[in-house]
N, C-alpha and C positions, 0 to 999 in steps of 0.2 A: 575515498572509495565510492564507486557507483552503487546504486541500489541493485539488489539482485532482481533478475527478471522473474515474472510469474512462472516461466518454464523451470528455472532453477528451484524456486520454492516448491512447486508441485512435484518435480522430480524427487526432491528430498522427502516430501510427504508420502511418496509412493511406497516406501518401505515400512512394514509394520514395526520393525525394531526402532527405527527413527521416530515413528509416531509415538511409541511407548516411552521413549526418552523424553519427548516433548510433553507428554501427559504428566510424567513424573515431575519435570521441572515446573510445569504449570501449577501443580498442586503442592509441591514441596518447596518450591523456590530454589534459589541457588544451591548447587550441590558440588562437592569435590568429584573429580574424575573417577577416583577409586570407588566411590559410592555408586556412581552411575554404572561403572563396569560390573560391580558386584550385583546390582539389581538386574541388569540385563542378563548376566550369566545365570541368575536364578531362573530365568524364563527360557533361555536358549543356550545352546552349546557354542557360543561365539567366544573367541579368544580376546584377550585384552587389546591386541593390535586391531582386531576387527571392530571392537567397540570404539576405539579411537578413530578409526576410519569413518564410522557413522557420525561421530561428533564433528569431525572435520567437514563432512558433507553438510551437516546442519549449520555449521558456522559459515561455510562458504555461501550457503543459500540465505544467510541473514536471519536465520531462525533462532540461533543461540549466540550468546556472547561468551567469551572466555576471559578470565581474569587470573593473572599469575600472582601467587603469594608464596615467595620462596620457591621451593621446588614443586609445590602443589598447584594444580589448575582447577579453577572453579567455573562451572558452567551455569548459565542462567538463560531463561527465555528472553529473546530479543523482541520486544514489543513492536518495533518498527517492521520487522519481517512478518509478524502475525497480522499487523494492521494492513500491510500490503496484500497479503493473502485474502483477508476479509474484504478489502476494497475491490479486488479482482472478482471475487465471488458475488459481491453486491451488484457489480455491473452486469453479471449474468442474470441475476434475479430481477433487476430493474434497469434494463438497457436504455430506456428513454431518459433517465436522470442525467446522463452525460451531455444531453442536449438542452437541459433546462436553462442554464445560464446564457448560452448563445440565443435561445429563443426569447428569453427575457430582454436581451439587448435588441433583438429584432423588433419586439413589441414596442420598446421605447422609441426606436427610430420611426416606426410606423406612426405612432402617436405624435411624434415631433413633426413629421411630414403633414399630418392632418391639421395640426395647429398652424403650421406655416401656410398651408393652402387657404385656411379660413381667414388668417390675418391678411393674406394677399388680396382677398376679395375677388369679385368676378373679373375675368380678363387678365389676371396676373398669374404668373407661375409661382410655385412654391419656392423655386430658386431665387426669384426676384424678392420675395418676401424675406427669405433667409438673408439675402444680401443686405436688405434694409436694416435687419436687426443686428448684423455683425459689422456693418460699415460705420465708421465714426461720422457724426453729424457735422 
């Protein structure tokens, strides 16, 4: 299965009922579906099928996992989905970080070119110097 997109994750997070389900799972750990339904129904007038629909949206968004044990279903926070949401938000907070590795690679290539030009000496190109270092003697 492919990872959910940020759009799926944040669409799922857009509903206060789904956010409260995630908060419950984050603090209480894995919970049976019946317990989740009861907790949600204490806060709102949502039917059991309505809560099940919210759980399905969270599962499809990669924010919760479900585990079957006989006829019972247990839901837990899916750390991969939470990590994906955090990574997306971190890119907003620190947009330049996504360019750090390519910039490091560019700096390495620039330094390599400077060394090659220095090794080539006056009147020789960096490519000639690089060829001398890579060509067998």
